[in-house]
C-alpha positions in Angstrom: 78.8 75.5 83.1 81.6 76.5 83.9 82.3 80.5 84.1 85.1 82.4 81.5 87.9 83.0 82.8 88.5 86.5 84.1 91.2 89.4 84.8 90.1 89.7 88.5 88.2 87.0 90.7 86.1 89.1 93.6 87.6 88.0 96.7 85.0 86.9 99.8 85.5 87.8 103.3 87.4 84.6 103.8 89.5 84.6 101.5 90.5 87.9 102.0 91.0 87.7 105.6 93.6 84.8 104.7 95.4 86.4 102.2 95.9 89.8 104.2 97.0 87.5 106.7 99.9 86.4 104.5 101.0 89.7 103.2 100.8 90.9 106.5 103.4 88.4 107.8 105.5 88.9 104.7 105.2 92.8 105.7 106.5 92.5 109.0 109.4 90.5 108.0 110.1 93.3 105.4 109.7 96.0 107.9 112.0 94.9 110.2 114.9 94.8 107.5 116.7 97.8 106.0 114.4 99.7 104.1 116.9 100.9 101.8 117.3 97.8 100.9 114.1 97.1 99.4 114.8 92.9 100.7 111.2 92.0 98.9 111.3 94.1 96.0 114.5 92.9 94.2 115.0 94.2 90.5 114.4 90.8 89.1 110.8 91.0 90.7 110.3 94.8 89.3 111.3 93.5 86.3 109.0 90.5 86.0 106.0 93.2 86.6 107.0 95.4 83.9 107.3 92.3 81.6 103.9 91.4 82.7 102.9 94.5 82.1 103.9 94.8 78.4 103.1 91.3 77.9 99.3 92.5 78.4 99.6 95.6 76.8 99.2 98.0 79.4 99.9 101.4 78.6 98.6 103.3 82.1 99.0 102.2 85.8 97.1 103.9 88.2 96.7 103.6 92.0 94.7 104.2 94.5 96.2 106.1 97.5 94.7 105.5 101.0 95.4 102.1 101.7 97.2 101.1 98.5 100.1 103.1 97.4 100.1 104.1 101.1 99.6 101.4 103.7 97.7 104.0 106.1 94.3 105.4 105.7 93.9 109.6 105.7 90.4 109.3 106.2 89.4 113.0 105.0 91.2 114.4 108.0 94.7 114.4 107.9 96.4 117.3 110.0 99.7 118.8 108.0 101.3 118.0 111.1 101.0 114.1 110.4 101.7 114.6 107.1 105.4 113.2 107.0 104.4 109.8 109.3 101.8 109.3 106.7 103.8 109.4 103.3 106.4 107.6 105.1 103.9 104.7 105.0 104.0 104.7 101.2 104.5 100.7 100.4 108.0 99.1 98.8 106.3 97.8 96.2 104.7 101.2 95.0 108.4 102.9 95.7 110.2 100.0 93.8 107.6 99.6 90.7 106.6 103.3 89.9 110.6 104.5 88.7 110.4 101.5 86.7 106.8 101.7 84.8 108.1 105.8 84.3 110.9 104.6 82.5 109.4 101.8 80.4 107.3 104.4 79.0 103.8 103.5 81.3 101.6 106.4 82.2 101.1 106.6 85.7 98.4 108.4 88.2 96.8 109.0 91.1 92.7 107.9 91.6 91.6 108.9 95.2 88.6 109.6 97.1 90.3 112.2 99.0 88.7 115.4 98.0 89.4 119.2 99.0 85.1 119.4 99.0 85.5 117.7 102.1 87.0 120.4 104.1 84.1 122.1 106.3 84.0 122.5 110.0 86.9 121.4 111.9 89.0 120.3 108.7 90.5 123.7 107.0 93.0 124.1 104.4 95.1 125.5 107.2 95.3 122.8 109.5 94.6 120.1 107.5 95.9 118.3 103.7 93.5 116.3 101.3 92.7 115.6 97.7 95.4 116.7 95.1 97.7 118.1 97.3 97.9 115.1 99.6 98.4 112.9 96.4 100.9 115.7 95.1 103.0 115.5 98.6 103.0 111.8 98.5 104.6 111.8 95.2 107.4 114.9 95.7 108.2 113.4 98.9 109.4 110.1 97.2 110.2 110.5 93.3 111.3 114.1 93.1 115.0 113.7 92.9 114.3 109.7 91.3 116.8 109.6 88.6 115.8 107.7 85.4 117.1 107.0 81.9 114.1 108.4 80.2 114.7 110.9 77.8 113.3 114.4 76.4 112.0 113.5 73.0 113.0 117.1 72.6 115.8 118.5 74.0 116.9 114.6 75.1 118.0 115.6 78.4 117.0 113.1 81.6 113.4 113.6 83.2 113.7 113.2 86.6 110.7 115.7 88.2 108.0 113.7 90.0 105.5 115.6 88.0 106.2 114.6 84.9 106.3 110.6 86.5 102.5 111.3 87.8 101.1 113.1 84.4 97.3 113.1 86.2 95.9 112.8 89.9 92.3 112.8 89.8 90.9 113.6 93.3 87.3 112.9 93.6 84.7 112.0 96.1 81.0 111.6 94.7 80.0 111.5 98.3 81.1 115.4 98.9 79.9 116.3 95.5 76.8 116.7 93.2 78.1 113.7 91.6 76.9 111.4 94.7 73.6 110.6 93.0 74.5 110.2 89.7 75.6 106.9 87.9 78.2 107.9 85.9 80.2 109.3 88.7 79.3 106.2 91.5 82.6 104.5 93.0 85.6 105.6 90.5 83.7 105.3 87.3 84.3 109.6 87.4 88.1 108.5 87.6 88.1 106.0 85.0 86.4 108.0 82.6 88.5 111.3 83.5 91.8 109.2 83.0 90.9 107.4 79.7 90.2 110.3 78.1 93.4 112.1 79.6 95.6 109.2 78.0 93.9 108.6 75.1 93.6 104.7 75.6 91.2 101.7 75.5 89.8 100.7 79.1 91.9 97.2 78.9 95.1 99.3 78.4 94.4 100.7 82.1 95.4 98.7 85.1 94.0 100.1 88.4 94.8 99.0 92.1 92.2 99.7 94.8 91.7 98.5 98.4 88.3 98.3 98.0 86.4 95.3 96.6 83.0 97.3 95.5 85.2 99.7 93.4 87.2 97.2 92.2 84.4 94.9 91.0 82.6 98.2 89.5 85.5 99.3 87.4 85.8 95.7 85.8 82.7 95.5 85.4 80.9 98.9 84.2 84.5 100.9 82.7 86.1 98.1 81.5 89.4 98.8 82.8 91.7 96.0 84.2 91.3 96.5 88.2 93.4 94.2 90.7 92.5 94.3 94.6 95.1 94.7 97.0 95.0 94.0 100.7 93.9 97.2 102.5 96.0 96.2 105.6 99.6 96.5 104.0 98.9 97.8 100.6 100.1 97.5 97.1 103.0 94.6 96.8 104.2 93.6 93.6 103.2 90.0 93.7 99.5 91.9 93.6 100.3 92.6 89.9 102.0 88.8 89.4 99.6 87.1 90.6 96.6 89.0 89.0 97.4 90.1 85.6 
């Protein structure tokens, strides 16, 4: 008997390797061009993504940080002197889609395993940056001056600040906290529970992008949200959304 269609089909190791290889080739072409022109993220591409999100009745889009929003991994030990280099690797797809999602009224959030509870030993707040502070630095770097046409309902003024774009950051690593043995907090179950409550949406109204196969599968099968896997080598690309939603 044929299995019913699903939103996300787990990608095997071989398929994932080919998929990432294709994306890395496209990413190299993009990186060699003027990044300010976003050659692989035209207005039409972004609009198609927005149209698809609306068609699927998505109300919230959530991005993992390492190897998703950013084509790099902080590994719980990013030094403050390396911050600029890290945030500079935010993907073109992420940078082009976020303002359009915000303008379309879609809720935005970051869900990361980077966690301040990982500080200890040689990893200290004075020298390293983790968790919500790191996620906020990423957001502020790229979106603090982003201008949109979205209006405040009370004042009718344009909303341009990055803090209003991303209304929630969940920076939680169950391995660094007491939740490491609690079933309800495994993978990113804690993140999804917090986000669903924060935005007051149904699970199928939340779209989540992450690079880890086990997290994506668990978010789909256990949390009931729509989770899509991205290639960890290049991070989020617009076709991750178009090809899987």
